[in-house]
Each structure stands twice: as structure tokens, then as C-alpha cells.
VEXVEX-426662 format. One line per 4 residues: number of its first residue (from 1); their letters; for each residue y, z, x of C-alpha. Coordinates in nm, 3 decimals. Each point is the difference from the previous one (the first is absolute). Last residue first. Layout:
NUM	A	Y Z X  ...
//
This chain:
158	TRLY	-7.103 -0.107 -2.974  -0.207 -0.091 0.305  0.292 0.055 0.238  0.047 0.359 -0.112
154	KYLT	-0.368 0.086 0.044  -0.001 -0.173 0.342  0.294 0.213 0.113  -0.186 0.316 -0.097
150	QQHL	-0.307 -0.112 0.193  0.211 -0.094 0.304  0.204 0.318 0.029  0.326 -0.126 0.144
146	ISLY	0.097 0.092 0.354  -0.069 -0.332 0.178  0.109 -0.204 -0.300  0.357 0.138 -0.010
142	SQYE	0.189 -0.325 0.061  -0.235 -0.182 -0.239  0.090 0.235 -0.288  0.319 -0.174 -0.105
138	MGVS	0.118 0.272 -0.236  -0.084 -0.020 -0.369  0.089 0.358 -0.091  -0.354 0.082 -0.111
134	MVFE	-0.157 -0.181 0.295  0.191 0.186 0.269  -0.046 0.333 -0.178  -0.375 -0.041 -0.056
130	TILI	-0.045 -0.102 0.362  0.200 0.300 0.121  -0.214 0.226 -0.220  -0.324 -0.142 0.140
126	KVVE	0.134 0.029 0.355  0.101 0.363 -0.067  -0.350 0.076 -0.130  -0.164 -0.163 0.302
122	LIQE	0.219 0.192 0.245  -0.069 0.327 -0.180  -0.376 -0.048 0.017  -0.009 -0.125 0.359
118	KEWP	0.202 0.300 0.119  -0.226 0.250 -0.179  0.170 0.251 -0.225  0.043 0.376 0.003
114	KEIY	0.134 0.018 -0.259  -0.099 -0.137 -0.338  0.064 -0.361 -0.095  0.154 -0.134 -0.320
110	HNIQ	0.094 -0.355 -0.094  0.215 -0.205 -0.234  0.196 0.286 -0.149  0.104 -0.041 -0.361
106	AQNI	0.249 0.285 0.023  -0.084 0.132 -0.348  -0.370 -0.069 -0.044  -0.123 -0.017 0.358
102	ATIT	0.226 0.271 0.141  -0.066 0.223 -0.303  -0.375 -0.043 0.048  0.038 0.091 0.367
98	DDHT	0.204 0.309 -0.077  -0.259 0.108 -0.260  -0.283 -0.031 0.254  0.203 0.206 0.241
94	AMGT	0.199 -0.153 0.282  -0.023 0.181 0.335  -0.142 -0.240 0.253  0.245 -0.279 -0.058
90	LLFK	0.068 -0.371 0.030  0.134 -0.150 -0.322  0.062 -0.376 0.027  0.255 -0.189 -0.206
86	RTHE	0.045 -0.378 0.013  0.351 -0.137 -0.038  0.027 -0.270 -0.268  0.239 0.186 -0.233
82	FRAD	0.224 0.115 0.283  0.348 -0.045 -0.145  -0.139 0.081 -0.346  -0.029 0.370 0.090
78	GNFE	-0.232 0.158 -0.260  -0.292 0.022 0.244  0.230 0.173 0.247  0.046 0.290 -0.241
74	ILFE	-0.377 0.037 -0.037  -0.041 -0.047 0.376  0.243 0.282 0.079  -0.165 0.236 -0.246
70	VGNK	-0.341 -0.086 0.149  0.131 0.053 0.353  0.152 0.341 -0.058  0.372 0.060 -0.048
66	GPMI	0.121 0.293 0.206  -0.239 0.084 0.281  -0.288 -0.245 0.029  -0.352 -0.008 -0.143
62	HDCV	-0.081 -0.355 -0.111  0.025 -0.225 0.304  0.132 -0.352 -0.050  -0.079 -0.342 0.144
58	IVAL	0.246 -0.243 -0.161  -0.071 -0.370 0.039  0.178 -0.337 -0.011  0.367 0.095 0.005
54	PIVE	0.195 -0.324 0.036  0.343 0.040 0.162  0.297 -0.089 -0.222  0.243 0.196 0.224
50	ADLE	0.124 0.214 -0.290  -0.356 0.038 -0.132  -0.134 0.107 0.338  0.286 0.250 0.040
46	DLVE	-0.057 0.146 -0.348  -0.372 0.033 0.071  0.076 0.171 0.332  0.213 0.260 -0.180
42	EAED	-0.280 0.059 -0.250  -0.242 0.048 0.291  0.219 0.277 0.145  -0.007 0.179 -0.334
38	ASEC	-0.378 -0.047 -0.029  -0.044 0.171 0.334  -0.102 -0.056 0.365  0.075 -0.371 0.011
34	FEFR	-0.137 -0.278 0.219  0.122 -0.357 -0.046  -0.216 -0.273 0.145  0.071 -0.363 0.068
30	CFEN	-0.278 -0.245 -0.059  -0.119 -0.335 0.135  -0.013 0.055 0.377  -0.050 0.374 -0.050
26	LSEL	-0.323 -0.039 -0.202  -0.228 0.102 0.291  0.199 0.325 0.011  -0.156 0.124 -0.326
22	DKRL	-0.223 0.272 0.148  0.266 0.113 0.249  0.286 0.025 -0.249  -0.233 0.168 -0.251
18	AALV	-0.102 0.256 0.263  0.366 0.069 0.084  0.080 0.044 -0.370  -0.288 0.246 -0.030
14	DRQD	0.121 0.188 0.310  0.349 0.016 -0.149  -0.121 0.184 -0.309  0.225 -0.036 -0.305
10	DICL	-0.153 -0.334 -0.088  0.154 -0.325 -0.122  -0.090 -0.340 0.145  0.204 -0.303 -0.109
6	ITLK	-0.141 -0.340 0.095  0.249 -0.282 0.026  -0.085 -0.368 0.025  0.148 -0.201 0.283
2	EM	0.162 -0.327 -0.101  -0.141 -0.314 0.154
//
């Protein structure tokens, strides 16, 4: 079974540490990349592509120095190498207009405001992992214990 990759981008190390802790139950099935900027994340994307490692989910903050999260996700959305990757905006500072732009131009799959609840973020990531696994046609049985059962059932019914 190939581990799925989850890329977390936030300029605050304490937020990345909290994400690491809240998502640790996925460690058996997922590898995590933690980046403090969009530039660093772009380097990781190139490495993942070169090594042909599946990127299931991006969890991205909005307000960061340099390129902000919405700008990053809009550019990422146009990257055919990761067309099935699910995009998740996690921020406490996005305006209503920023959020609309993220939905319309970056086609994000989910949005949660900071601070978050552990159960909430874990459920969202499991939903997004399930959508990724099913959309790329991976053998989902190996990942059953982390897949979101209702989402999986929807895919299997169609």
C-alpha cells in the first residue's frame, strides 16, 4: 500500500504543530509535508511530482508572507500534475471576497476557519482523502480504516 501525501502550508509553526498532532491518527496511511510558505510548498510539489508520489490533500492557510494561500491555490488549481488533489483552505483571516475567490478560481473543496476542532478537521481530511482515492481509482480496500464511510458509500453507489 502506497502512503498518501498530505501537504500542510502555514507560516505559523504552532499551527503546523497542531495540524501534525490532530492528524497523527492518519500516520499509518499518510505521509505529511509541512511548509511555512507557498514558495517552499512549490518546491515540495516539484519533488512529489519527480518521485511520482500521490498528493491527496493540501491544507493551506490564507494569510502568509509573499504569495498568499488563495493565490497559491489558484495557481495550483491550474497544475495538471495534481488535477485530483483535494484543496482545503484553513484560515482565520480570509475576507468574504477572499473566500469567494478561493471557491470560484481555486475550486477549493473545503473551508474551515481557525481555530478548528480536532474532530472537525480530521473528518474533513478523511472525506477529502476518500474523494481522492476514489477519483483516481486507487484500490480503496487498503485504506478502509481511514476513509470516510458515507463518502465512500456515495462513490460505490454510483
